[in-house]
N, C-alpha and C positions, 0 to 999 in steps of 0.2 A: 421174376414172379409170373406165374401162369394164371389164366382165367380159371374160375371154378364155379360150380353151382352151390358151394357151401358159403353161407352168409359170413362165416368167419374170415374168408378171404377178402371180402369187401371191407370188413372192419380192419383187417391188417393193412389194406391199401390206404384207407383213410388215415390210419395212425402214421403210416410212412409219409403221406402227403403233408401231415401236420407236424412232423418232426422238426424242431426249431433249427437244427444245424444242417440237416440233409434233405429236408422236405421241399415242397414246391413253394417258392417265394409268395405266390398269390394265395395259395390255400392257407399258409401259416398265419397270415395277417387277418383272415376273415373272422367275423363275429356273428352272433345271432342276428343282429340288425342288418349287417351287410349282405348276408345270404338270404334274408327273408324274402326279398323280391324274386329271387330265383326259385324259391320254394313255391310261391304262388304261381309263377310262370309255368313251372313243371306240371302243376296240377291242371292248369288250363290246357297244356299240351296233351295230357292224358285224355281229357274230355274231347279234344279235337280229334285224336286218333279214333276214339269210340264213334264219334259222329261220322267220320269218314269210312267207318267199317274196315279199318286197316289193321289186322292183327299183328303184322310185323312191326309197324310203328308203335302199336299199343304195347307190345312187349318191351320195345326199346324205351318208350317214354315212362313206363312203370319202373324200369330200372333207374332212370334219371330221378324219378320221384323218390325211390327208395334211397338213393344216394343222399338226397337232401335230409332224410331222417337220420341216416348214419352220420352225416356231417354235423347236424345239430347235437346229436348225442355225444359225438367226440369232443366238441367244444365244451359241453356240459361236464363231461368226465374230467377234462383237463382243469376245469374250475372247481372240481370236487362237489358238483351238484348231483349228478346222476350219470348212469352209463346206459349203453344200448340195451343191456339185459334188463335194466329197470323199466325201460320203455316197453319192452316185450311183456314183462311181468304185469305192468299196469294195464295194458290193453287186454291181456288174457283174463285177468281178474275181472275187469269190467264186463267183458263179453259173457263170462260164465255167470256173473251176478245178474246181468240183464236178460238172461235166457233161462230162467228156472224151469220153463216148460220143456226145455231140452236137457239141461244138466241137473235138474233137481225135481221138485214136485210142484206142479201148477195146473190149474184147470183152464188156462188160456189156450183155447183150441181153434180160434179163428184169427185172421189178420187184425180185425178191429180190437179183439180182446188182448192180443199181444201188444198192440200199440198203447192201449190204456195201461197195461202192466209196465211197459217200458217207461212211460211218462211218470208213473208212480215211483219206480225205482230211481229214475233221474232226480225226482223231487227229494227223495231220501238222501241221495248222494250230495245234492246241493246243500241240504241242511247239515250233513256231516262235514262238508267242506267249510261251511261258515263256522262251525264249532272248532275245527282245527285252526282256522285263522285266528279266532278269538283266543284260543289257548296259547298260540305262539306269541300273540301280542301281549297277553298277560305275563308270560314268562320273560319276555324281553323288557317289559316295563314301558314300552312305547305304544302310542295310540295306534289302533288298527287302521290301516289305510282303507279308503273306500273300495269295496269289493265290486269290480265291474260286472260280476255275475249276480249281484244282489237285486232284490225286487222281482216281481212276477215276470218281467221282460228280460231279466238278467241272463237267462239261458240262451238268448239270441246273441250270437257273436257280432261285435261291432266291426270285426275285420272282414265280414262277408262283403262281396260286391253289393253296392247300394240297392240294386233291384232285388237281389236275393234276400238281403236284410229286411227290406220292406215286406216281402212276402211272408217271411218267417215271423215278423212282428205281428202281422195281421192274423196269422194262424194261431199264434200264442194268445192274442187278445180274444180271439173267437172262442177259446176254451172256456172262458168265463162269461160268454154271451155278449161280448162287446163286438157286435157284428151285424150286418144286414142279413135278413132271412132269405132274400132273393136278389137276383142281379139287377132288376129294373131300377131300384133306388140308386144303385151305384152309377148307372148310366146318367141319371139326373145329376148326381154329384160331379161326374166328369164334365157335363155341360156347364155346371156352375163354375167349376175350376177354369174351364176355357174362357168363360166370361171375365173372371177375375184376372186371368193372364192377359186378355185383351186390354183391360183397364190399365194394368201395369205397363204394358207396352206403350199405350198412349201417353202415360205419365213419364215414360222414359227413365224410370228409377231402376238402376241395375240390380240393387239388392232385392227390391220388390219383385222384379221380373224373375230372378233366380228362385225366390221363395215360392212364387205362384207356379212356376214350372215344376218345382219339386212336388208341390201338392197335386198337380195334374198327373205326374208320373206315378205317384203313390196310389192315386185313385185307379189308374189304368192297371197297375199291378193287382189291385183288389178285384177288379172285374175278371182278370185272368184266373185268379184263384177260385172265384165263384163258378166259372164255367169249366173249371178243371183243365185249363190251358196254362201251363207253367210260363209265366211271363219271360223268364230268362231264356227258356228254350224257344219260346215263340219269337223273341227278338233275334236269337241266333239263327233261326230259320229265315227271318227276313234279311238278316245280314248276308246269309249265303245267297239268297235270291238277288240281293242288290249286287253282290260281286258278279254273279252269273250274267245279269242283264247289262251291267256296265262293261263287262268283258266283251259282250256281243257288240256293244257300241264301238269299243276300241278296235276289235278285229275287223268290223265292217268298214270303219274309216280307213284302216291301214290297207285293206284290200282295194279300196278306191283311191289310194294315193293321198289320203287326207290324214290329218293329225288331230289329236284331242285338243291341242292348244289352239289350233286355227278354227276348229268347228264352232258354229254358233250354238247357242242354247236350243234354238228351234230345231236345228239339224239333229242334235243329240236326243232331244225329246222324241222326235219322230222315230229314231232308231230304237229308243227305249220302248215305245209303243209297239214297234215291230217285233221286238224280242218277246214282249208279253203275248202277242198274238201267236207267235210260233210255239211258245210254251203251252198255250191253251190248246192248240191243235195236237201237240204231242201227248198231252195229258188226257185227251179224249173228252167226251161229254161228262 
């Protein structure tokens, strides 16, 4: 089998990998649940390639992510649920429906108007989804299970990374006015949460400490939203900065015949501050 730019070749490859008798022993036994972690991991690797501005890696990682879509679709097809073509049809239908200003008639001419229109169409889709669930439950004679997408906050996926979920919950609540009008009260809230975390630390109650820490992080995400600094991206930037500065510590120690394991905290802190000064000089005033 030869590589190809035709998506059908990738579908054929996945079918061959999943063939019970002749396929790959690892691929054959996989399920939605077992490959779910890889799907999430591949999405993060796409984001990493974008942040590194590496188009070669981005092309490669997008392929890995596409493979995950094909993998899930193949498992579903074998179970008689849906096939890859159904996935494509579903997303094309959704994109056409959510862009009437492009594919139909609409007076949404600005980014803000488009976003309002998008939210309204999503609300309609949510209602239709609930009606379909109710119809299926009625036909089967079984009680309808709780819909994870029910309620005003139901459109926010629980599977998001916690920081992203917090941001999206706040954005959704803000649509009905449950929000501060400015950043200053949020800073007061952050100070309040720090005080409560201090009290929990003094009490030494692990559950309370975790609870108060979560409240503090939630408030920090909220201030990021208000100042238009995405907290997920802000933290990624800090993670990159930490890697860079710690790498400076490691390389400097090695150049002087020292090791991380033997270095004192004071020695490493001094090198950390040196790395900060060097970065400040290179970045200019």
